[in-house]
C-alpha positions in Angstrom: -25.4 70.7 23.9 -23.9 68.6 26.7 -25.8 65.5 27.6 -26.4 64.9 31.3 -26.3 61.1 31.5 -25.2 58.2 29.4 -28.2 57.0 27.3 -27.2 53.3 27.9 -26.5 53.1 31.6 -27.6 56.5 32.8 -24.2 57.3 34.4 -23.3 60.9 35.1 -19.6 60.2 34.6 -19.3 60.9 30.8 -16.7 62.9 29.0 -16.0 64.1 25.4 -13.3 62.6 23.2 -13.0 64.1 19.8 -16.5 64.0 18.2 -17.8 61.4 20.7 -19.1 61.2 24.2 -17.7 58.3 26.2 -19.1 56.5 29.3 -16.3 54.9 31.3 -18.7 52.8 33.2 -20.4 50.8 30.4 -17.9 51.8 27.6 -20.7 53.2 25.5 -19.8 55.8 22.8 -22.1 58.2 20.9 -21.6 61.2 18.7 -22.2 64.8 19.6 -25.0 64.9 17.0 -27.0 62.1 18.6 -29.7 64.0 20.5 -32.2 61.2 20.9 -31.9 57.7 22.3 -33.4 56.3 19.1 -30.5 57.4 17.0 -28.1 55.9 19.6 -29.9 52.6 19.5 -29.8 52.5 15.7 -26.0 52.9 15.9 -25.7 50.1 18.4 -27.8 47.8 16.3 -25.4 48.1 13.4 -22.5 47.0 15.6 -23.3 43.4 16.4 -20.5 41.3 17.9 -20.6 37.6 17.2 -18.5 34.7 18.6 -16.6 32.1 16.6 -19.9 30.2 16.0 -21.8 33.3 14.7 -23.8 33.7 17.9 -24.4 37.4 18.9 -22.7 38.5 22.1 -24.1 41.1 24.6 -22.8 42.8 27.7 -22.9 40.4 30.7 -22.6 37.2 28.7 -20.2 34.4 29.6 -17.8 33.0 27.0 -15.1 30.3 26.7 -11.8 30.7 25.0 -11.5 28.3 21.9 -7.7 28.3 21.5 -4.6 29.0 23.4 -3.9 32.7 23.3 -0.5 34.4 23.9 -0.9 37.4 26.2 1.4 40.3 25.9 3.4 40.9 29.1 2.4 37.6 30.6 4.6 34.6 31.1 1.9 32.1 30.4 -0.8 31.6 27.7 -4.5 31.9 28.1 -5.6 28.2 27.8 -8.4 26.8 25.7 -11.5 26.3 27.7 -10.9 29.3 30.0 -14.2 30.7 31.1 -14.8 34.4 31.1 -17.8 35.9 32.9 -19.6 39.2 32.6 -18.0 40.5 29.3 -18.4 44.0 28.0 -18.8 44.7 24.3 -16.5 47.5 23.1 -15.6 49.2 19.8 -12.0 48.2 19.8 -10.3 49.8 16.8 -7.6 47.0 16.8 -10.2 44.2 16.5 -10.4 43.5 20.2 -14.1 43.9 20.8 -14.6 42.3 24.2 -13.4 43.8 27.5 -13.2 41.4 30.5 -11.4 40.4 33.7 -9.8 37.0 33.8 -8.6 35.4 37.0 -4.8 35.2 37.0 -4.5 37.7 34.2 -6.5 40.7 35.2 -8.3 43.1 32.8 -7.8 42.6 29.1 -9.5 42.8 25.7 -10.2 39.8 23.5 -11.3 39.3 19.9 -14.7 37.7 19.6 -13.4 35.3 16.9 -11.5 33.4 19.7 -14.4 32.8 22.0 -17.7 31.0 22.1 -20.8 31.9 24.1 -21.7 29.6 27.0 -24.9 29.5 29.0 
């Protein structure tokens, strides 16, 4: 059965990838077997992402980098204290579980262990 919309953001732009449905707009992933929103929510609840201080991060949060980070392909480093707004939580298989855009660097993925949540 093909779902019509993403259960998280209601986008119609979804596509299959292996045994998962993917939403390119909110980066939500769910399996072919998940027919109800309740089962999708239970999967999401088990995938909590926490910052360096153990505070849970959610889509749209703002964070600050807690140490200088080398960026592949960039001549400079991402400096401690750099503020990142409107993050997206992703399921990065390589440990990078935050997707964001950083001024001067562009789109990139970060590991939550190198950021702290700011208000």
